[in-house]
N, C-alpha and C positions, 0 to 999 in steps of 0.2 A: 397620277393624282393621289395625294395622300388623303387617306380617310381613316377616321377613328369612330367606331360605333359601339356604344354601350348597350347592354341588355341585362334583363334579370330583375329589374326593379319591380315594386309592387307594394301591396298592403299586407302587413304582418302584425300579429299581436305582440305585445311586449314579451320578451323572453324567447321569441321565435328566431328563425334564421332565414337568411337570404344569401344567394350566391350571384354575384354580378360578374358579367363577362365583358371583355373589351376586345373587339376585333380590329386589327390594323391592316391596312392594305396600301399598296403604293410604295412601300419601303420595307427594308429587311429589319425586322424587329430586334435581332440579336445585337445590333449596334446601339440600341436605344435604352435609356432608363425610362421607367414608367412610374407615374404617380396617380393616385386616386385622391380626389378632392370632393368636398361637398359644400353645399350652400343651402342654409335654412332661410326661410322667409325673413326678410329684414336684417339679415346678417351677412357678413362678408364671407367670401369663399375661403375655406380652410383646408389645409392638408390633412389627409387621413392616414395614408400609408404610401410607401414608395419602395421600389426595388431597383437595384442597379442592373446593368446590361447583362451581366453573367448570371444574375439571380442569387449571387452569393451574399449580398448585403441587403438587408431590409430594415425599414424604420417605420415606427407607428406613432401617431399622436397619442398623447397620454390618455385621452378619454376612451380610446378604443383598444388600448393594450390589453392583451389577454383574451380579447373577444373577437378581433378581426385577424384574418390571415391573408397575406398577399402572395400570389404565385404567378408564374408565367410559363408559357409553352412556346418557345421560339419557333419550333417546327410548324406550329399552327398559327403563328403570328397573333397569339391571343394572350391576354392577361386576365387574372381573376381576382376577385375580392370576396372572400368568404366571411360573412358577418353572422356571428352567433350572439346569443343573449342580448338581443336588440332592445333598445330603450327608446322611449318617445323622443328623447333628445337626439337620437340618431336620424330623425326625420329630415329629409332635404333632397335636393337634386344632387346626384352623385355623378361626377365627371371623371373621365379617364384622360390622361395626357401622356405625351411622350416627348422626349428630347434626346439629343445625342448623348451617348454615354460619357462619363467623366472618369478619367484614370485615377485621379487622386481620391483616396478614400476620405480624406479630411474634407475635401471640397464637396464630395458627394453628401457627406453628413450635413453640411451647411445648407446646401441648396435643395436637398431632397424633397422637402415638404413646402417649398416656396413656389407658389403658382406662377410667379413672374419668371421662373427659370425653365418653363416648359413652352415648347413651340407649337405642338400639334394637339388639338383638343377635339373631343367628341361633343355631341349635343346634350349629353346627360340623360340620366334615367331617374325617375322619381322613386324614392323610398319613403314609405309612410309607416310609422310604427304607432299603432293605436289599437285600443280595445273597442 
């Protein structure tokens, strides 16, 4: 049974940091690309960051560039999202998702941050940035 479980969310002051983890079970992560998404109250889910199956290609949404880092440890079947210099607008539920890897770098760049292109989702973890 495929499972995706996020952890690490919480309340943090503006300028602070949080590290999110995403544990996968029921499948071999090395064949999957991973995406992190978030959804703020009253807003649509948006892509935050993504990483291809090998870990050699990463992309970030403009609002988080330079502040967030994505990584993966295939041996541990785990992915991470390091969030620094957090802002109140980063508040939301953060989701991790996975889907089969894409060999085409061009195609990966197109679908990487598109939530519709992911098959396996976690339940999300709340991140609140507030003083």
